[in-house]
N, C-alpha and C positions, 0 to 999 in steps of 0.2 A: 453046120456047127463049126466047120473049119475056119470060117472068117468071123467067129464070135469070140470076143475078148472082154475082159473087164476094163482094161485101160489101154488106150492107143497113144503112143508117144510119136509125135511128128517131128523128125529131125534127130540126127545122130551125133550132134556136137557134144560139148561138155555138159550142157544142161540136159540134153536128151539121154545121154548115157546114165547120168545119176538118177534121172527120173525113172527110167526103165528098171534100173537096179533096185531102187528103193521100193517101187511098187511091187516088184517081183518078190522082194524079201518079205513083204507083208502078205504074200500069198495070192496076189492078183495074177491073172493070166494076161500077159503084156504083149502087144505088138509094137515093135520099134520100127517105124517106117523111115527109111533113108534112101537117098538116090543111089548111093553106092555103099555096099557093106564095108569095103576096105577104107572108107573115109570116116568111119566112126571115130570120134575123139581126135580128129585131125587138128593139128596146131597151125592155124591159118597165119598167125602173126608170129611173135617171138616164141620159140619152143622153150618156155620157162614157166615155172609154177611158183607162186608165192610172191613175197614182197611185203612192203609196209602195209599192215592191215589185212592184206590178202593172205599172207602166210598164216595168220591167226584163223582165218576163215577156212583154210584147207585143213588145219588141225581140228576144227569143229566138225567139218564134213566127215573126217575120219572117226572122230569120237562118237558120232552118231551111227557109224557103220557104213559110210559111203566109200566111193571108189578112189577118189583123186589121190589121197595120201599113199595108198598102197601102190598105185601106178607110178607115181613119181619116184618112190623109193626104189622101184625096179629099173626105171628108165633114166634116172638122173645122172648127169655126167659132171656136174659141179654143184656143191652145196655150200651155202654161206648163211650165217646168221647176221642180218642187217641190224644196224644201230647197236652193236655190241657194247659200245662205250657209253650208251645212254641207259635209262632206267628200263626195268623189265617189261613195263607196260607197252613200250614201243619197239622192243626187240622182236624182229620178225624173220622167220625162216624163208629162204628162197633157194631154188634149184634150177640150174639150166638142164634141159632135157634133151634126150636124143629125139630128133624130129620124127623118126619112124618108130623108135622103140616105145615111145609113150602111147600112141594109139594102139600099138600091138599089145601092150600090157593091159589097156582097158578092154580091148576086144577079148583077150584071153580070160579076163575076170568075168565079163558078161557071159562067156560061153559056159561058165559054171552053173548059171541059173537055168534050170530046166524049163521054167515057165516063161521065158522070153523068146518070142519068135521074131526074127529079123526079116522084115519085108522090104524088098527093094522096089522103089517106085516113087512117083511124085504125087503128092496130095493136091487135088484140084477142088475138092468140095468138102464142106463140113456139114454133116447131116444133123437136123434137129427135128424135134416134135414138140407139141404143146406140153407145157409143164403144169402139173397140178397146183404148183405154187403160183398164184396169180401175179405176185410181185416180179418174179423172174420172167414169166411169159413163155420162154422156150427152154428146153433142155436138150443137151447133145445126145445123139444116138449113134454116131460113127463118122466115118470119112469115106470119100470116093476118090479113087486114084485115077490118074490120067488115062490108064488103059481100060477104064470102066469097072474095075473091081471095087466092091464095096466091103468095108470092114465095119463091124458093128461093135459098139461098146457103150457103156454108161458114163465113161469119163474119157476125155481127150485132152492131151497136153500138147500145146504148140511150142516148139523150141526151134524156131526157124533161123535164128542167128541173123546174119547179114544177107540172107537170101530173098527176103520179101521184096520183090521188084528190084533186086540188087543191080546197081549200075556202077561200073568201075571207070575211074578217070586216070589218065596219065597224059598230062598236057591237054591238047585239044582232042586227043583220042579217047573215045568212049566205047565201052563194050558191056553188054548185059552179062551179069554174073555175080555170084555171091563171093567168090574168090577165084584166083587164077585157075583156069581150066575147068571150072564148074558152072553149070547153068543156074540162073536164078529160079525162084519159085514165083510164078506170076499169078496163078488163079486165086490163092488164098486171100490176098489183099482185097480183091473184089468181093469175095464171099464175106469177109469181115465187115466191109462197108455195107453190104446188103443186110447184114444182121443188125446194123445200127451202130457199129463201133466207129469212133473217131480215130483216124490214123494220122500219124505225123511222119516226118522224114528226118533222119539223122545221118551223120557221116563219120566214118573212121578211116584210118590210113595205116600204111605199113612202109617201112624203109627199104632201100635196096639191099640185096645180098650180093656179096662179092666172093670170087673164087679164093679159097684159102691159100693157094699157091701164089697168088698175086699180091699178097700182103707182106710188107716189110716189117716184121715183128720187132726188129731191133730199134725201130723208131717209135715204138709204143711202150706204154708202161704195163708190166705184167700184173694180172689180178688173179692170184691163186684162190682156190677154195679153202675151206676150213681144214685144219690139220686133222681134227676129229669130227667129221661131219655128223650132224644130228639128223636122225630120220624124221620124216613128216608123220608117218603112221605110228600109232601107239602099239601096233602089232609087229613092228620091225625092231629087231634087237640092235642092229648096227648096219651101217652102209659099208659094204665090202668091195664094191667095184672101184677101180682106180679113177681119180678125178682128172679132168683136163684143165688146161690153162685158158683163161680169158685175158683180154687186153683192154687198155684204155688209151684213147687219143682225144684230140680236140679239133673243133673247127677253128678258123681264124678269119682275119679281115678279108683275105682273098676269097675264101669260101663265101662269106657274107656278100661280097661285091658281086660275084656271079649270080647269087640268088636275087639280090636287089635289082640287078639289071634285067632280070627275066620275070619279075613278079607279074607283068602283064600277060605272061604265058601260063601262070599258075591258075588252075581252075577255081581255087578259093578266092582269088583276087580279080579274075576276069569276069566273074558273074556266072560262070558255068555251073558252079556248085553254090546253092543258096542255103543248104541245110547246115545245122550246127554240128561242130565236131567236139571232141573231148578237150575241155579247157586245161585239164591237168596232164594231158599227154599231147601237147601241140605239135604241129608239123614244124619242120625246120624253117619254112617260110614264115609261120607265125612267130617263131622265136626271134628271127632276124628283125621283124617289124616291131613286135611288142617289147622286145628287150634290146633296143638299138644301142643302149649304152654298154652292153656286154661284148667284150672283145672276142670271146670264144664260148663255145658250148661243148659239153661233155659228150663223147661217143664211146659206147662200150662195144667192143668187137667180140661177139659171142658165137662160137661154133655151133652149128645146128645139129651136130651129131658127132659121135666118136670117130666115125669113118666117113662123115659127110663132107662134100667139097665146098659147101656153102657156109659163109660167115655172115651172121646177122649184124647189121650196123645200127645198133640200138641208140636212138637219139637223133636220127635224121629222117624221120618219117616224112614223106614227100609225095606230091602228085605232079611235080614239075615234069616237063617233057624229057624224054630219054637223053637227048643230046646235052641238056642242061645238067642232068644227073651225072652223066659222064664227066662233065667239066668240073662241077663243084666237088664231087667225091675225090677227084685226083688232086685237089688242093690240100687235103687233109694229111698230116704227117703219118707215114706208114701206108697210105693208100695212093701214093703217086702213080703206081703202075697197076692200080686195081682194075680187075676185069669184072664188070657187073654181070651176074648170071641170072638175076631177077630184079627188074626195076621196081622201084617203089610206086605205089598207086593209092588212090583214095577210093572208097566205096560208099555209095549212098544206099539207104535201105529204109523200108517202112517199119514203123513201130506203133505200138498201141499205148497212148498216154495212160498212165497208171491210176488216174482217178476212176477208171472203169474197172479196176481190179480190187479184190479184197486182199487183206493181209495173208489169207490162206493161199493166194494166187489163183483162186477161182474167179472168173469174170462175173460182174454184176448183171450183165445182160443175158447171158446164156448159162443156165445151170449145168454143172458138170464139165464146162470148158475151162481149162487152166492154161496160163501163159507163164513161160519161164525163159530167162536169158535175155539176149539183146532185143527181143521183141518187147521187153519191158523197159527199154531205154538204158540198160546197163552196159558196161564195157569190161571185158576181161573174162578169162577162163574161170577164175575162182568165183566171181560174182554169179556167173551163169551156173556153175556146178552147185553152189549153195541154193539157188532158186530151184534148180532141177530136183534136188533131193527133197525139198519141202513140197514141191508140186507133186512129185511121185508119191510121197507119203499121203498127202491130203486127197489125191485122186483115189488111191486105194482105200483110204479110210471112208471116203464118201460112198464108194461102191458097197463097202461092207456095213454101212450104217453106223460107223464109229465117229467119235469126236475128232475134229481136225487138230493138227499140231500147229501151235502158234508159239514161237519163241519171242520172249520179251527182250527189250533193249538191255536189261541188266543180266540176261542169260547168255547172249551170243552176239557176235558181229553179224551173223545171219539175221538175227532179230532186228538189229539196228538198220540193216539194209532194207528189209521188207517194210519196216515202219516208215523209213524215209521215203520209199517209193510211193507208199499209199498216202501219206500226209503231205508230202511235198513233191508231187510229180516232177521229174527232172525236165529241164528244157535243153539239156545236153547230155551226152552219155555219162552215166553215173559210175563213179569209181570209188572203191572203198579206201578209206584212210583211217588210221587210229584216231585222228582228231574228230571224226564223226561220232565217236562213242563217249558218252559222259562218264561211263564206268569202266574205262579201259584198264584200270589197275586190276579190276576183277576179271576182265576178259583177256587174260594173257594166253600165250600159246602153250605154256607149260601145264596149265590147269584145265584145258579144254575138255579132257575126259572127266575130270571131277565135276564139271558143270553139266555135261551133256550125255555121257554114257549111260547113267541111270535112266534118263529120258528115253534114249534110244532103246534100252532094254525093255522099258515099260510098254512100248508100242510094237516090239517085235523086230526092230532093225538090227539090234546087237545080238550076235550069236553066242553060243556057249564059250568058245575059245576066247573071244574078246572079253566077255564078261568075267571069266575066270582070271584073265590077266589083270583086268581092272581091280578086282578084289584083292589080288596079290599086291598090287601097288598100294592100295589103301591100307592094307595090313602093314606094309613096309613103312609108310609114312607114320602110322600110329606107333610103330616100334621105335622109330627115331625120336618122336616127340616124347614118348614115355621115358626113353633113356636120358633125355636132356632134363626132364622135369625134376626139380628139387635137388639138383646137384650144383657143385661149385668147381671153378677152375681158378687156381691161384687166389683164392679168397673172394672171387667174384661169382655171383650166381650165374649158372649157365643160361638162365632165361634172359639175363642182361648181356652176357658175353656174346650170345648168338646174334643179338641185335646190333652189335657194333659194326660199323661200315667195313672195318679192316678184317673181320672174321671171314675166312674163305671156305670154300667147299673142302679143300684138302685138310684144313685144320679141323673141320667138323668130322671128316672121315677118320682122322687120327684119333679124335676123342672117342668116337663110337667104337673103333677097333680096340681102344683101351678098355672099353666096357665089355669086351668079349663078343661084340656083334660081328657077324659075317660082313665082308665087303658090301657096301651099299651102292646101288646104281647111282651114277652122277646126277641123273635127272631128278632122282628122288631127293638127294641132298640139296640140290639147287632149289627145288620147290619149297622145302622146309625153311631154307634160309630166306627166300623171298617173303614167305608168309610171316616170318618172325621180324625181319627188318622193316617191313612196311605195315606192321600190325596196326599202328595208329591210323594210317591213311585208309587201310581196309575197313577199319571200324567206322570211320567217317563216311566212307562210301556206302557201307551197310545201312547207316542211318538215312542217307539220301535215298537208298533203294526202298526202304520202308515207306517213305513219303511218296515215292514214285508209284509203288504198288497200291497205295491208297487211291491215287488218281486212276490207276488202271482198273481198279475194282468197281468204279462208278460207271456202270454200263448205261449207254444212251438207248432209250427205247427205239425200236426200229420204226415205229409209226410216227415219230416226232415230225411235225410239219414245220420246217424252219421258215417257210414263206410267211407263216402267220405270226412269227416272233418279231413284232415291230420294235422291240427294245434292242434288237441286234442291228448293227450297221448292215447296209445293203451288201457290202463286200463280204461280210461274215456269213450272211444268209446264203449268198451264192456259193461260197466255198463249202459250207456245210452240206448244202443240197447236192453239190457235185461229188464230194468225197464220202459223205455219210460215215463219219468215224464211229467206231464201235464203243469207245470209252471216252470219258472226259479227258483222260491222259492223252489219248490219241488226238482229240480235238485241240488240246493245248499246244500241240506241235505243228498245227497247220499254220503256215506262214502268214496267211491273210487274217488270222484271228489275233486280237490283242488280249492281254490279261483281263480287261474289262468285259470283252465278249465272252470269255470262258466263264467268268463269274456269273454273268447273266444266264448262260447255259446251265451252270451248276444249280442255280436257283430254280430254273424251270424244271430240271430233272427231279430235283428234290420235291417240288410241289406236285409233280405228276405222280410221284410214288407215294405221296402222302407224308413225306418226311418234313420235319421242321428244319428251317434254314438259319436259326439264330446263332448256331455255332460258327466258328471261324471257317471261312472257305478254304479249300485246298490252296497250297502255295504253288504257283506256276513257275517252277525254276528249271524245267528241263527242256526248254525249247532249244533246238540245235541249229547251227548254221549249215 
C-alpha cells in the first residue's frame, strides 16, 4: 500500500507543483516524483512571474486556489504593472523574484498538504493495462523508476519541462541536460513512442548572467518598481518587503557586428540545431538577422535575488560560443567590464504535439495519462502552471469519477490557451499574449476572482478563508454600486459622472466617504470604475459571448466518421480526424477549416441528431490567429 496513490505527478517544475497541489486539494493521494526535492519550482530562466497576458493567467491560477500568486507575493523583489498608460484589458502585473526565495515559497506551501508525498527519483517507465473503453485501448496504471521501484495510480501527469532528451548547446559545445547542472530524462520519450505517441522537437534559450559588481550602473537607465505595488494573490493585503532596482541598457552596432561576424558559430545558423524556437522571444542572433534595420535592442538588467550576485541580462538570449558572448556583452553600455558567471545556452527537448491531447489535458491514446507544461509545446512558467492546475484537477476528478473542469475562452486566459493548443497545435513554443483572447476586456487581471473563484469553490479547490474574502469583496462592490445608484453630483447623475474618463479613483473615494462609507480598498474602487466606464464595450462582448456559447453548446458526436463526409475538403477531413473537436465552436477554430467546412459539419450534426437545419447557421466569427 505504500506505493499506491491516486495521482502521480512526474516532474517538480511549475506545472508539476500546481498539479500536485490541485489534486491534493481535491482529496487525492499524490506522489510528486522529482529528481531532486530542492529543485521543485526552480526558475531555470528569468526569475520573474507575470507579464503581458501571463500576469492575468497568474491571477486566474490564484483565483482558482493555486500556488503561483501566493509564492510570488512572498518572494517578489520588484513589482510593476505593465501597460499602465493603456486600457485595463492589457494592463498586466509582473514581478521580479528572488531566484532562491521563490522555489522556497512553493516548497513551503506544498509542505502544508498532508496528502502529497515527494518521491526523489527518475521515471523510466509508464505502466498501462487494457482499458474497458475500446476507443482508448489502454489506461495508465502507474510508473516505474530507474531504481526499479514501481508506483501505482489510476492517473499520471507528465510535467517534464525541457528534460525529455534535453540537449544543451553553447557554440559547438553540446551537453545532455534539461538545464545547467541537471541530467535529462531519457527513458520517457522511448516509452511514449512505444505507446504510439508522435513526438516533436523544440528549442528554447536563456541569456548570460553577469556578476552584479561588474556592472557600471551609472551608464544604465534605472527602472524602479511601482510605488504602491499590487499583489498577485487575492489573499495578500499588500506587499511589505522593500523593492530593488532594475536597469535598462541597449545593444549597438558594435554588438551586432560581433554577432554577425560569428553567426557561422551559432548553433541555430550552423545547422547544429534544427528545431523551432520561440518566435516571440527570439535569440539575439535572430534579432540581429531578422531586424537588421534596428540599430539597437533593449536589454533589461534584472537582479536574480536580493542578495544574489547574478544579474539576468534579459533580451540577449544566445547560444553563441563563450568567447563571442564575452566579446559582444562588453560592447553594451554599462557592461564594458562585465564578468559572465553563467553563459547563455540553448536547449532542445522532446514534446508531444497537442492534436493527441484533449482540452482536459488527458491524452487520447492512453486513458488517465495527462500532459502539462512544456511537454505540450508551451513556453513560460505561467503557461506551465496554468496547465498544471487544470491537469491536477482533472486527474483527481477522473479518479473520483467526477466531471472534468473545462474553462471556456470567455472565462479565462487558461481556457484560451488550452483551446488554442487543441485546435491549433503549435509548431513553435506557445506563449500567451492578450492579443490571443477575443474577450480580453472580460478577462482582466482585476476581475479574475469574480470569474473563477466560484468555479474553484464548486469543485473544492477554494478553501473557506479564500471564499470568505471573496464574499467580502463582492459585498463591498455591491455597496459601492448601491451608493452611486440614483444620486447626482453638481446636477449630473452619478451613473453618468462615474463613466467620464476624467473621473478618478480618488474622486470616487471622496464621494463615497461623503456618503458616510468606510474607506474602500483601492482595488475595489478601480474595478467599479472600469466596469462603469467600459459598460458599453462589456455589453457588446457579452452579446458576442452568447453567440460563442451557442457554438460551444453544439456538441459533435464522438462516433462521427469524418472520412465518410465527402462534402468536406480532404484537408478538413484530415484535420477533424486528427484533432476530433468536441464542439462545433472548437471545430470553427481549427485553422485548416473554412467557414464553409464548418457549415457542412453543422448540417451533418443536425441531421444526425434529427434536427431541422432550415434556420440560419451559426456565425463563425471567433477564429483567432
